[in-house]
C-alpha positions as CSV (number, residue, x, y, z in Angstrom):
1,M,49.3,88.5,56.9
2,E,48.5,85.3,54.8
3,Y,49.6,82.9,56.5
4,T,50.5,80.7,53.3
5,Q,53.2,83.1,52.0
6,N,56.7,83.0,52.4
7,T,56.6,80.2,54.7
8,V,59.4,78.2,56.6
9,P,59.0,75.0,58.8
10,C,60.0,76.0,62.6
11,G,62.5,73.4,62.8
12,K,64.1,74.2,59.2
13,V,65.4,78.0,60.0
14,C,68.7,78.1,58.9
15,T,71.9,80.3,58.1
16,E,70.5,80.9,54.5
17,H,67.9,82.8,56.2
18,V,69.6,85.1,57.7
19,G,68.8,88.5,57.4
20,S,65.8,87.4,55.6
21,K,61.9,88.2,56.5
22,I,60.1,84.9,56.9
23,T,56.8,83.9,58.2
24,L,56.2,80.8,60.5
25,R,53.3,79.5,62.2
26,G,52.6,76.8,64.4
27,W,51.6,75.9,68.2
28,V,53.1,78.1,70.9
29,N,55.2,75.6,73.0
30,R,56.4,77.8,75.7
31,R,55.8,81.4,76.5
32,R,58.3,83.3,78.6
33,D,57.6,87.2,79.4
34,H,60.9,89.0,80.7
35,G,59.2,92.3,81.1
36,T,59.5,93.9,78.0
37,I,60.9,91.3,76.1
38,I,58.5,88.4,75.3
39,F,60.2,85.0,74.0
40,I,58.1,82.5,72.7
41,D,59.1,79.1,71.6
42,L,56.9,78.0,68.2
43,R,56.5,74.5,67.6
44,D,55.2,72.8,64.0
45,R,56.0,69.0,63.4
46,S,59.4,70.3,62.2
47,G,60.6,71.4,65.3
48,L,61.0,74.7,67.3
49,M,62.2,78.1,66.3
50,Q,62.5,81.0,69.4
51,L,60.4,84.0,68.6
52,V,61.6,87.2,69.7
53,I,58.8,90.5,70.6
54,S,59.7,93.6,71.8
55,P,57.9,96.7,71.8
56,D,60.9,98.8,69.9
57,L,59.6,96.6,66.7
58,S,56.0,97.1,67.4
59,K,54.1,98.0,70.4
60,D,51.2,96.3,69.2
61,V,52.5,93.3,68.5
62,H,53.9,93.2,72.0
63,T,50.6,94.0,73.3
64,K,49.0,91.3,71.7
65,A,51.5,88.9,72.8
66,Q,51.0,89.4,76.2
67,E,47.7,87.5,75.9
68,I,49.1,84.9,74.5
69,R,49.6,81.6,76.1
70,S,50.7,77.6,75.9
71,E,49.1,76.0,72.6
72,Y,47.8,78.9,71.0
73,V,47.9,79.2,67.3
74,I,49.8,82.0,65.7
75,V,51.5,83.6,62.8
76,V,54.1,85.3,62.8
77,E,56.1,87.5,60.2
78,G,59.9,88.6,60.9
79,T,63.5,88.9,60.3
80,V,66.1,85.9,61.0
81,V,69.0,87.1,63.1
82,K,71.5,84.8,64.5
83,R,72.1,84.7,68.5
84,S,75.1,85.6,70.7
85,D,77.6,83.4,71.2
86,A,76.3,83.4,74.5
87,T,72.3,83.0,73.7
88,I,73.1,79.8,71.5
89,N,71.0,76.5,72.3
90,K,73.1,73.6,71.0
91,N,70.1,71.5,71.6
92,L,68.1,72.7,69.0
93,P,68.8,72.5,65.2
94,T,67.5,76.3,65.3
95,G,69.5,77.1,68.3
96,E,71.7,79.7,66.5
97,F,69.0,81.8,65.3
98,E,65.9,83.6,66.2
99,L,62.9,85.6,64.7
100,Q,62.5,89.1,65.4
101,V,58.8,89.2,64.8
102,S,57.2,92.5,63.3
103,D,53.6,90.8,62.7
104,L,51.4,88.4,64.6
105,Q,48.2,87.1,64.4
106,I,46.5,84.7,66.7
107,L,44.6,82.1,64.6
108,S,43.2,80.4,67.4
109,R,43.2,80.6,71.3
110,A,43.8,77.2,73.3
111,K,41.9,76.8,76.9
112,T,44.0,75.0,79.7
113,L,44.8,71.2,78.3
114,P,43.2,68.3,80.1
115,F,47.4,67.1,80.3
116,Q,50.3,68.7,79.3
117,L,52.7,67.4,76.5
118,E,56.0,66.8,78.6
119,E,54.3,65.4,81.2
120,A,51.8,62.9,78.8
121,K,54.1,59.5,79.7
122,N,52.7,60.0,83.3
123,V,49.0,60.4,82.5
124,D,46.6,57.7,82.6
125,E,46.2,56.5,78.7
126,E,42.7,56.6,79.0
127,L,42.6,60.3,79.2
128,R,45.8,60.2,76.4
129,L,43.4,58.0,74.2
130,R,40.3,60.3,75.1
131,Y,42.5,63.2,73.6
132,R,44.4,61.5,71.1
133,Y,44.7,64.6,68.8
134,I,46.6,66.5,71.7
135,D,48.6,63.4,72.4
136,L,49.6,63.1,68.7
137,R,51.2,66.7,69.5
138,R,54.2,65.4,70.6
139,P,57.5,65.8,69.2
140,E,58.2,62.1,69.7
141,M,55.0,61.1,68.4
142,L,54.8,62.9,65.1
143,E,58.2,61.1,64.9
144,I,56.8,58.0,64.9
145,F,54.4,58.7,62.2
146,A,57.1,60.6,60.3
147,L,59.0,57.1,60.3
148,R,55.5,55.3,59.8
149,H,55.3,57.5,56.8
150,R,58.8,56.9,55.1
151,I,58.6,52.8,55.5
152,I,55.9,52.6,53.5
153,F,56.8,54.8,50.8
154,A,59.9,52.5,50.7
155,I,57.9,49.6,50.5
156,R,56.2,50.9,47.9
157,E,59.3,52.4,46.3
158,F,60.5,48.9,46.3
159,L,57.5,46.9,45.1
160,N,56.8,49.1,41.9
161,K,60.3,48.9,40.9
162,E,59.4,45.3,41.2
163,D,56.8,45.8,38.7
164,F,54.1,44.8,41.1
165,Y,50.6,46.7,41.1
166,E,49.0,48.5,43.8
167,V,45.5,47.4,43.7
168,E,42.7,48.2,46.7
169,T,40.7,45.1,47.2
170,P,36.9,46.2,49.1
171,I,36.1,46.7,52.6
172,L,32.4,45.5,52.6
173,T,32.9,41.6,51.6
174,K,31.2,38.3,52.5
175,N,31.4,36.5,55.9
176,T,32.9,33.1,55.3
177,A,33.5,29.8,57.5
178,E,36.8,29.9,58.2
179,G,39.1,31.7,60.2
180,A,39.1,34.7,62.9
181,R,36.2,36.0,63.8
182,E,34.7,38.7,62.0
183,F,32.9,42.3,62.2
184,L,29.4,42.1,60.4
185,V,27.8,44.9,58.9
186,P,23.8,45.0,57.8
187,S,22.8,45.4,54.5
188,R,19.6,48.3,54.4
189,N,18.9,47.8,51.0
190,I,19.2,44.0,51.6
191,P,17.3,43.3,54.8
192,G,18.2,40.3,56.8
193,S,21.9,39.9,55.1
194,F,24.9,41.0,55.9
195,Y,28.6,41.8,54.8
196,A,31.6,41.3,56.6
197,L,34.8,43.4,57.3
198,P,37.7,41.6,55.7
199,Q,40.1,39.9,58.4
200,S,42.6,40.2,55.5
201,P,42.1,40.5,51.3
202,Q,43.3,36.7,51.1
203,V,40.4,35.7,48.6
204,Y,40.3,38.9,46.6
205,K,44.4,38.6,45.9
206,Q,43.7,34.9,44.8
207,L,41.6,36.3,42.6
208,L,43.5,38.8,40.9
209,M,46.2,36.3,40.2
210,A,43.1,34.6,38.1
211,G,42.5,37.8,36.6
212,G,46.1,38.0,35.3
213,F,47.0,40.5,37.4
214,E,50.3,38.5,37.8
215,K,52.5,40.4,40.9
216,Y,49.5,42.5,43.4
217,F,50.4,44.5,46.5
218,Q,48.3,46.6,49.0
219,I,48.8,48.6,52.0
220,A,45.6,46.7,53.6
221,R,43.1,47.6,56.3
222,C,42.3,44.5,57.9
223,F,39.9,43.8,60.7
224,R,39.2,41.0,63.6
225,D,36.8,41.0,66.5
226,E,38.7,39.4,68.7
227,S,40.4,40.2,72.0
228,N,43.0,42.7,72.3
229,R,46.6,42.2,73.6
230,A,49.8,44.2,73.5
231,D,50.4,43.8,69.4
232,R,46.9,43.4,68.3
233,Q,43.8,45.6,67.3
234,P,40.5,45.2,66.2
235,E,41.6,47.2,63.0
236,F,45.2,46.8,61.9
237,T,47.6,47.5,58.7
238,Q,49.6,44.7,56.5
239,M,51.4,44.9,53.4
240,D,49.5,42.2,51.8
241,L,51.8,40.7,48.7
242,E,50.5,37.5,46.0
243,M,52.3,36.3,43.3
244,S,51.8,34.2,40.3
245,F,54.0,31.3,39.0
246,T,56.0,31.2,42.0
247,D,57.3,29.4,45.0
248,E,58.3,29.3,48.4
249,K,62.2,30.5,47.8
250,T,61.2,33.6,45.5
251,I,58.7,34.8,48.0
252,Q,61.3,34.7,50.8
253,T,63.8,36.2,48.5
254,L,61.7,39.1,47.6
255,I,60.7,39.8,51.3
256,E,64.2,39.7,52.5
257,S,65.2,42.1,49.6
258,L,62.1,44.1,50.4
259,L,63.1,44.8,54.2
260,S,66.7,44.9,53.4
261,H,65.9,48.4,51.1
262,V,63.5,49.4,54.1
263,Y,66.8,48.6,56.8
264,K,69.1,50.5,54.1
265,T,66.8,53.4,53.3
266,I,65.0,54.1,56.3
267,F,67.8,53.2,59.4
268,G,71.2,52.8,57.3
269,K,71.5,49.7,58.3
270,T,72.6,46.1,56.7
271,L,70.7,42.9,56.8
272,Q,72.2,39.8,56.8
273,L,70.8,37.8,53.8
274,P,69.9,35.2,53.5
275,M,68.1,34.9,56.7
276,R,68.1,32.1,58.9
277,R,65.5,29.3,58.1
278,M,64.4,26.6,60.6
279,R,61.4,23.9,60.0
280,Y,58.5,24.0,62.7
281,D,59.4,21.0,64.4
282,D,62.7,21.9,65.2
283,A,61.6,25.2,66.3
284,M,59.2,23.6,68.7
285,R,62.1,21.0,69.6
286,L,64.4,23.8,70.5
287,Y,62.4,26.6,71.7
288,G,59.0,25.2,72.7
289,C,57.4,27.5,70.6
290,D,57.0,28.5,66.5
291,K,58.4,32.0,67.0
292,P,61.8,31.7,68.5
293,D,63.7,34.8,69.5
294,L,67.2,34.2,68.5
295,R,68.5,37.0,70.1
296,F,69.8,35.0,73.3
297,D,70.8,30.9,73.1
298,L,69.1,28.9,75.8
299,P,67.7,26.0,73.7
300,I,65.3,23.2,75.3
301,Q,67.1,20.3,76.3
302,D,65.2,17.0,76.0
303,I,66.6,14.7,79.1
304,T,63.8,12.0,78.7
305,K,66.8,9.3,78.3
306,T,68.1,10.6,82.0
307,F,64.5,9.8,83.6
308,E,63.3,6.9,82.0
309,S,64.0,4.7,84.9
310,S,62.9,7.2,87.7
311,P,61.3,6.4,90.4
312,I,59.3,9.5,90.8
313,T,55.7,8.7,89.9
314,F,54.3,11.5,88.3
315,I,57.3,11.6,85.6
316,Q,56.7,7.7,85.1
317,A,53.1,8.5,84.5
318,A,54.2,11.2,81.7
319,L,56.3,9.2,80.1
320,K,53.9,6.5,79.9
321,K,51.4,8.6,78.1
322,G,54.7,9.4,75.4
323,G,55.6,12.4,77.9
324,K,58.7,14.5,77.8
325,V,60.9,15.7,79.9
326,G,62.8,18.9,79.1
327,A,65.4,21.6,80.5
328,L,66.8,24.8,80.6
329,H,70.3,25.3,81.0
330,I,71.4,28.1,83.1
331,Q,74.8,28.8,83.3
332,N,76.9,30.0,85.9
333,K,73.7,31.0,87.9
334,N,73.1,30.7,91.3
335,F,69.1,31.5,92.3
336,S,68.5,31.7,96.1
337,R,65.5,29.9,97.3
338,S,63.1,32.6,97.4
339,E,64.4,32.7,93.5
340,L,63.5,28.9,92.8
341,E,60.3,29.4,94.5
342,S,59.5,32.6,92.1
343,W,60.4,30.9,89.2
344,T,58.3,27.5,89.9
345,N,55.3,29.5,90.4
346,K,56.0,31.5,86.9
347,A,56.4,27.6,85.5
348,K,52.7,27.1,86.7
349,I,51.7,30.1,85.2
350,A,53.4,29.6,81.8
351,G,51.5,26.0,81.7
352,A,53.5,23.1,83.7
353,Q,52.0,21.6,86.3
354,G,55.4,21.8,88.4
355,L,58.9,22.6,87.8
356,I,62.3,20.5,89.1
357,W,65.3,22.7,89.9
358,M,69.1,20.9,90.0
359,R,71.8,23.1,91.0
360,I,75.7,21.8,90.4
361,G,77.6,22.1,93.7
362,E,81.2,21.5,94.4
363,N,82.6,18.3,92.7
364,D,79.4,17.9,91.5
365,V,77.3,17.6,94.4
366,I,73.5,18.4,93.3
367,E,70.8,20.4,95.3
368,S,67.8,19.8,94.0
369,S,64.3,19.7,95.2
370,I,64.1,15.9,94.3
371,V,67.7,15.3,95.2
372,K,66.8,11.8,97.1
373,H,65.4,10.6,94.1
374,L,68.1,11.0,91.5
375,P,70.9,8.5,90.9
376,T,74.5,9.0,92.1
377,D,75.7,9.2,88.5
378,I,73.1,11.8,87.6
379,V,75.6,14.6,86.9
380,T,77.6,12.0,84.5
381,Q,74.1,11.2,82.4
382,L,73.2,15.0,82.4
383,R,76.7,15.7,80.6
384,A,76.3,13.0,78.0
385,I,73.3,15.1,76.9
386,I,74.7,18.7,77.8
387,P,78.3,18.9,77.3
388,T,78.8,22.4,78.6
389,L,77.0,21.7,82.1
390,A,79.4,23.2,84.4
391,V,79.7,23.6,88.3
392,G,77.6,26.5,89.1
393,D,75.4,25.7,86.4
394,T,71.0,25.3,87.0
395,L,68.7,23.2,85.4
396,F,64.8,24.1,85.3
397,V,63.2,20.9,84.6
398,I,59.9,20.1,83.4
399,A,58.0,16.7,82.6
400,G,54.9,15.7,81.3
401,D,52.7,15.9,77.9
402,Y,55.3,17.1,74.7
403,K,53.4,20.0,73.4
404,Q,52.1,21.0,76.9
405,S,55.5,21.0,78.7
406,W,57.8,22.4,75.7
407,T,55.1,25.0,75.5
408,A,55.9,26.4,79.4
409,L,59.5,25.7,78.6
410,G,59.4,27.7,75.9
411,R,57.3,30.7,77.6
412,L,59.9,30.3,80.6
413,R,63.2,30.5,78.6
414,L,61.3,33.9,77.2
415,Q,60.9,35.0,80.7
416,L,64.7,34.3,81.4
417,G,66.1,35.9,79.1
418,K,64.6,38.8,80.2
419,A,65.1,38.6,83.6
420,L,68.9,37.4,83.2
421,D,69.6,40.0,80.7
422,L,70.6,37.9,77.8
423,I,68.6,39.1,75.2
424,A,71.2,41.0,73.0
425,N,71.1,44.5,71.5
426,R,70.1,43.5,67.7
427,D,67.8,42.2,65.4
428,E,67.2,38.7,64.4
429,F,64.9,37.5,61.3
430,L,64.3,34.1,61.1
431,W,62.1,32.4,58.5
432,V,59.8,29.3,60.1
433,T,59.1,26.9,57.5
434,D,57.1,23.0,56.8
435,F,54.2,24.1,59.5
436,P,51.4,21.4,60.3
437,L,48.6,22.0,57.8
438,L,46.1,20.9,60.4
439,E,45.2,21.7,64.0
440,W,43.0,19.4,65.9
441,N,39.8,21.9,67.8
442,E,38.9,20.5,70.7
443,E,35.8,22.2,71.1
444,G,34.6,21.0,67.9
445,K,36.0,17.7,67.9
446,R,37.4,18.3,64.2
447,W,40.6,19.2,62.2
448,V,40.7,23.3,61.3
449,S,43.1,24.8,59.1
450,A,46.1,25.9,60.7
451,H,46.6,28.4,58.2
452,H,43.4,29.1,56.2
453,P,41.8,27.0,53.7
454,F,43.5,27.8,50.9
455,T,46.7,26.6,51.8
456,R,48.9,24.2,49.5
457,P,49.9,20.7,51.6
458,Q,53.2,19.3,50.6
459,E,53.0,16.3,48.5
460,G,52.3,13.1,49.6
461,W,49.5,14.7,52.1
462,E,47.0,12.3,51.0
463,N,48.7,8.8,52.7
464,K,49.4,10.8,55.8
465,K,48.1,10.8,59.1
466,P,46.1,14.6,59.8
467,E,48.8,15.5,62.4
468,D,51.9,14.4,59.9
469,I,50.5,16.8,56.9
470,K,52.5,19.2,56.5
471,A,51.6,23.2,54.4
472,R,53.9,24.7,51.9
473,S,53.3,27.9,54.3
474,Y,56.0,29.8,56.4
475,D,56.5,32.5,58.2
476,I,59.0,35.3,59.1
477,V,60.0,36.0,62.6
478,L,61.7,39.1,64.3
479,N,63.1,39.1,67.6
480,G,60.7,36.5,68.8
481,V,57.4,38.2,67.2
482,E,55.6,36.7,64.5
483,L,55.9,39.7,61.7
484,G,54.5,37.9,58.9
485,S,53.0,34.8,57.5
486,G,52.0,33.2,53.6
487,S,52.1,30.4,51.8
488,I,51.9,28.7,48.5
489,R,47.8,28.6,47.4
490,I,45.6,26.0,45.9
491,H,44.7,26.5,42.4
492,E,42.7,23.3,41.5
493,K,39.2,22.8,42.3
494,E,39.9,19.2,43.0
495,L,42.3,19.8,45.5
496,Q,40.8,22.6,46.8
497,Y,37.6,20.4,47.3
498,Q,39.5,17.8,48.9
499,I,40.9,20.0,51.5
500,F,37.1,21.6,52.2
501,N,35.7,18.1,52.5
502,F,38.6,17.3,54.9
503,L,37.8,19.7,57.1
504,G,34.2,19.0,56.9
505,L,32.3,21.1,54.7
506,D,29.9,19.6,52.8
507,A,28.6,20.5,49.4
508,D,26.5,23.3,50.4
509,D,29.2,25.3,52.8
510,M,31.6,24.8,49.7
511,K,28.9,26.3,47.4
512,G,27.9,28.7,49.9
513,H,31.0,30.3,51.3
514,F,33.3,29.5,48.2
515,G,31.4,28.4,45.2
516,F,32.4,32.0,43.9
517,L,36.6,30.6,44.2
518,L,35.5,26.9,43.0
519,E,34.0,28.3,40.0
520,A,37.2,30.4,39.1
521,Q,39.8,27.2,39.7
522,E,38.0,25.5,36.9
523,L,38.4,28.6,34.6
524,G,42.2,28.9,33.9
525,F,43.8,29.7,37.5
526,P,47.5,29.9,37.6
527,P,49.4,28.5,40.0
528,H,50.3,31.4,43.1
529,G,51.3,32.2,46.5
530,G,52.1,35.4,48.5
531,I,52.4,37.0,52.0
532,A,51.8,39.7,54.8
533,L,53.3,41.4,57.3
534,G,51.7,43.5,59.9
535,L,53.3,47.1,59.3
536,D,51.8,48.4,63.1
537,R,54.1,45.1,64.7
538,F,56.7,45.7,62.6
539,L,56.8,49.5,63.5
540,M,56.4,48.6,67.1
541,L,59.4,46.3,67.0
542,M,62.0,48.6,65.1
543,L,60.9,51.5,67.4
544,G,61.5,49.4,70.6
545,L,58.3,50.1,71.8
546,E,55.8,47.4,73.9
547,D,52.0,48.3,72.7
548,I,51.3,48.5,69.5
549,R,48.5,51.2,70.4
550,D,52.0,53.6,70.2
551,I,52.1,53.5,66.7
552,I,48.5,53.8,65.7
553,A,46.7,57.1,65.3
554,F,43.6,56.7,66.5
555,P,43.7,53.0,68.2
556,K,41.2,51.4,70.7
557,T,41.9,50.1,74.2
558,G,42.0,46.7,75.1
559,S,38.4,45.9,74.9
560,G,37.6,47.6,71.3
561,S,36.7,50.8,72.6
562,D,37.4,54.2,70.9
563,L,37.7,56.9,73.5
564,L,38.1,59.8,71.6
565,M,34.8,59.1,69.5
566,G,32.8,57.5,72.2
567,A,32.1,54.3,70.0
568,P,30.6,52.0,69.9
569,T,27.2,53.4,70.3
570,P,23.8,52.0,70.9
571,V,22.0,52.8,68.1
572,S,17.9,53.9,68.2
573,D,15.1,51.4,67.5
574,K,14.4,53.5,64.4
575,K,17.8,53.1,62.6
576,L,17.7,49.3,63.7
577,K,14.2,49.4,62.0
578,D,15.8,50.5,58.7
579,Y,18.0,47.4,58.9
580,A,15.2,45.1,59.8
581,L,16.7,44.5,63.3
582,V,15.7,44.0,66.2
583,L,17.8,43.9,69.5
584,K,16.6,40.6,72.0
585,Q,17.9,42.6,75.0
586,A,18.6,46.4,75.1
587,P,22.6,47.3,75.6
588,C,23.0,48.7,79.7
589,V,23.9,52.4,78.3
590,K,25.5,54.4,80.6
591,G,27.1,58.1,79.3
592,Q,26.2,56.8,75.4
593,S,28.9,54.3,75.6
594,E,30.7,51.7,77.3
595,S,34.0,53.1,76.7
596,H,33.1,56.1,79.2
597,S,32.8,53.9,82.1
598,E,35.8,51.8,81.0
599,K,38.1,50.9,84.1
């Protein structure tokens, strides 16, 4: 029997096939032996189809079917018939039909699996990752990757209509002085020299603008040798985009239209455009972070004025150093003492030195951990700042250094949003703009790029303090998660040289790391800008998942190990010698890879 001819996907059998002879192929999802009749649920990526195997049709087929077990790969031929009304399975798209099998071939046998597909969610994740190809057989996993494919196809479709060229940029590239830690790849042909895997195609896409491409995009693989977290992997995929002769508004409008196309095409939803915009300073002031979740309210209230004459020692000490007092106003919530203690501990974990709570009782009588230090008219003073403050409400107050305190309040805000079920079931996009150009690196005692060193500063930057210089950069945020980041770039050598110099790069550093870019800027370089969207992160948010590994086919563990392949692995002294490398200390090898002993 040819299993490539007259085939129909298992989940696509329909009325038009009734009475026809067709071929199905796939995995045995379940086998039920009812004595003379054997039923098999056959599964492929499209769904399930019930097979009926009877000795009346073929004794040889019936005998062969008796040895079949779950996850065998088979191909069958037979006639599609309608089930009786009493046996229709309304939970399956193919539940009205069954295939009366006249021929069967076993293509591959299967031993008992390390875990059953229907029990995968309760299985240790390391076991699932070690046998990832089995985990991927689950219908819900296949649907995730079908959706991933459709989203990427929709992106390509949209950008093609917008006249963008898709261009692949090198994976083996030059290590740079700025940005995240890179993976290094030794060169055998040039001993002692190394390639780097790209953190992003940043410099290449800028050079494509110098090459006259004008509109570029790429579904790009990127690599960062950093600690993993729930929404980060050492290798990931982003939609990378660059345009010549553009500005912030043009890029933002394009991305809004792109996301609107994806939502409409894939999810049948209409996005509200234009999306909201918020300056970085306002995001920090109101929400304590540069990627606020706007699915719920609860902004940070600046109540510094109320405590300017407070006798509380630590508050006065903070104010004298230029600190502030901020509060979260939780309406109509009467926390118990144990709950208040719990939130105090959470505030400390979030970075605060402590948490003051104030509860508004009947007749505006206030209960607080510092009640004897508060003026009698404290509620009146607070209402001048928070007009909606009412009986039954609670304030969580943090005092200290502005950045530290507001960051802690921002983290506490997110925890309260989840704990109190304040987060609305909707998607909230936001553009955050006017970021700082620079960040102070305490360890290196110097200014570093907040975005990257090719980001263009806003006009008049030369006359401002470093901490006050704003960048022509912008982030797009979805539900409190940074979805993408971009900027208008520097295209003149003089300005690029000034920024490099400001970052502490001397002439030799500039030439060694970025000489090619500085030279290109003297040979006709158009104004340009771009953005990159994290596709893995986007899909994770769309599906309501909490771990980015769920939407990557072959992800790494938290420590960066590939449990399926057993990577990374030590290499032999002979191979090291080919690359002119010598290890200072031999790695501790247990079973070939760290991944095999990871807990």
